[in-house]
N, C-alpha and C positions, 0 to 999 in steps of 0.2 A: 526549401525550407526543411529541417528534420521534423519527422512524423509528432517527436514529444514537445516540439513547439506548436505544431498546428493545435495538438489536442490541447495543449493549455490554454491559447488563445480561444478556441472553441468553446472551452469550458469555463473561461471567464467573462464570455460574451453570454452565456446561457445564464450563469449567475447573474449578472446585471439586469438580466430581464426576470428574475425571479425563478428560474429552472433551477430544479434540485434543492431547494430549500429544504423539504423533508430529511434529503439525503446528509445535509450539513448539521441540520439538527439533531440527529441522531449519532453525528461522529461528534458532537457537542463543537460545533466551528460555526461563527458568524458568516454573513454574506462578508461582511468586511474582513474578518480573520483569513477567509478563504480565498478572498481578490489579494490581497497583501503578501500572502504565501506565494500564489500564483506568480504574482510579478517579480517577487524576489527570486524565485526558480530560472525564470525569464532572463531577469537581469544579471545575476551570478553566473548564468551561463556564457556571457559574452565576457566576464570578467577573466583575465588570463588565470590558470590554474595556480593554487597556492602550493609553492615544494614544502615539504615534510622530509627534511633529509636528502640524500643524494639520487635515493631511488623511489620516492613515493612524491606525488602530487595530487591534489585535492582540487575538483571543481568545486566552486562555490554553489552554483545554481544545481548541480547534478547530484551533488553529493550532501554538502553541508548543511542547505536549505531543508532538503527531504529529512534530514538524521534530526534539525531542531523540530520540525514538525511531528515527527514519529514520539521524539520525546515528550513533547506537549499532549500527544494522545496519550503515550501511556499514563501520564499523570492523571490523564481523566479517565481511566480505565475505571470501569465499577466495581471489578472485583479483581481478587489476585487470580484467579480462576480465568478470566479474560486476559491478563497479562503474560499467563504462560500459554495461552492458545497462541496467541500472536508472536510469543518465542520459537513455540515449536512449530508455527505456520511459517515463521523466517527460516528456519532451519530445513525445515523439508523442502520449501522453493529454492532453497540454495543448492540442495542437494540433487533435486530436478535440472537444473540450470547445468550443473557439473557434468549431470550424466547426460544431457542432450548435446554438452559439448564433446564429448568422446565420439558421437557420431558424425560430427560433420568436421570437413579438413579445416585446419588453421589459415590455410590462404582463402581469405575474402573473395577474391576472384572466381575460385572454383566453386562457389555457393550459388545455389539459383534464386536465392534472395538473402537479404539483410537477417541473419539468423538473429541478431539482439531483438527482432520483432516476435519471435518463437519463443526467446527467453522470457522477455516481458509477458507475454500471454500464458506460459506456463507457470511463472512463476504466482501471476495472479488468480488462477484459475485454482491453484494449489493452495493458497492463502485465502481462499472464497471459502473452500471446503474447511479448510483446518482453522481457520479463524472465528466462524460462526456467528460474526458482529461485524458491521463496517469498519470500525474501528480497527479490530485484531487484523480482517481481513487487508485493510490498507497498508498497516504497519508490517506484516509478514509478506506482502509483496514486495514493497520497498526494501526492507532489511533484507530480504532472501537475495535480490540481485547485488546488494552493497557487499555482502557475504560472502556470495560466490566468487564477486571480483577479487576479495583479498584472498580466498583459500586459491585460486586458480594463479596469483602471481607468487602465492608460497610456493607453489609445487612447482612451478615456474623455475623460481631460484632455486629450490631443492635439487632440480634436474641439472644446475651449472648454469642456466642460461640468465645473462645479467639483462634484464629487461624491467624498465619502470613501470611501475604499478601508477596508473591515473583511477583514482576512484571517482566515478560519477561522469567521465568524458566520454567525448564520441558518442559511440552506439550504446554506453552505460547509460547515459543519460536519456535515451530514447527508451531502453530497456525500463528503467525505472519508473518513467513516467506512464509508459503503457500497462507496467504491471499494477502501479496504483490505482489507475483507471479500470483496468479488467476485473481487479478484486473487488473494488466498491461497486462495478457495476453489476456485477454476477450477483454479488451479495444481497443488494436491492431487489433484481428480480426474482432470485429464490424467497426473500422475506416476502415480498408481494403474494408470490405463488403459495406460500404459507399461510398466508392471512386469509385468503379467497378459499383454499380451499376449507380453513378451519371453520369461516363463516357458512359455506356450503353445506358442510358437514352437519350444522347444529351443534357445535361444541361450544361450551361456555365461552364467551369472550375473555380474550386472553389482554393482560399488561405487559410492557416490557419495560423492565428495571435492572438496572446495572448490568446488564449482559445475560440477564434471565428470561426468560418466560413462564410469568406467575399468572395465575387467575386473576381478573382485574378485581374482585372483591376483596381477595388477599393482598393484591398490590394495593388495593385502598387504605386497608387497614394497617398495613405496614407503613405507610405514606404517612399515616396518620401518628402512628406510634414515635416513626423517626424526626419528624417533623421537616421533611423535604419531599420536594416534586420527583416524580416517576424521571426515570432516564426512558429515554424512547429507544433504546438500544435494543436489539432482538437477538436471538441464538440463529 
C-alpha cells in the first residue's frame, strides 16, 4: 500500500475519533468536509487517469480533488496577503522539488529510496515556512508538487523527449499527500510553540484573525466593528 494511502486512512481514523479538530477549525474545514475530501482522494486514486489531449492525463484522486480542495481553501483565505503567501509557497516549493530532482538519477532503481517522499517532505517544510498559516501552508505544499510536475514535463518536452504527463499519478500522489500533511503538521507544531512561548514570556494574549496575529483586545474591538467571529488562523 502506498504511503499516501496509509496517511489518508490514518488521518481519517483520527478525525473520526475527534483528533485534529483544532487544526481543521483553523483551516475552515469541518470534520465531515475533511472526511469527504479524504474519501474522494482515496476513491479517485482508483479511477483510471483522465486523458487531456495526447500527452496529458490527470489522476482524479491525486490531482483533481486536491486542486478543488486548494481552491476551496483559497476562497476561505482571510486576506489577500495570505493568498499571496500561499502562491509564493507553491512557487518556492516547486523550485525546491525541481532542484532536488537534479541531484538524483532519473532511473528509480538507482535511488536508495523513493525520492517522491523527499519531494513531499521538502515541499511541505518550505510551504510551512513561507505560508505562515495552516491554510496557506497546505495550499503551497500541494500546489508546489503539482507545479513541479508540470514544469518538469515541459522541460522534458523541450528536450525532445515525447513523454506523457500524468498529473497526480503514481509517485506524485504520494508526494502531494505527504507535502500537504507535512506542511500542516509542521505549521501546527510551530504555532503551538509560538503560543506557549508567548504565554511564558508574559506578553499580552493574542488573538488570531484572517491569517494575522493581533492583540486580543484589538481583535475583539475589530470583531464588534465588523460583526463577525474571529478567524482562528495564525501566522
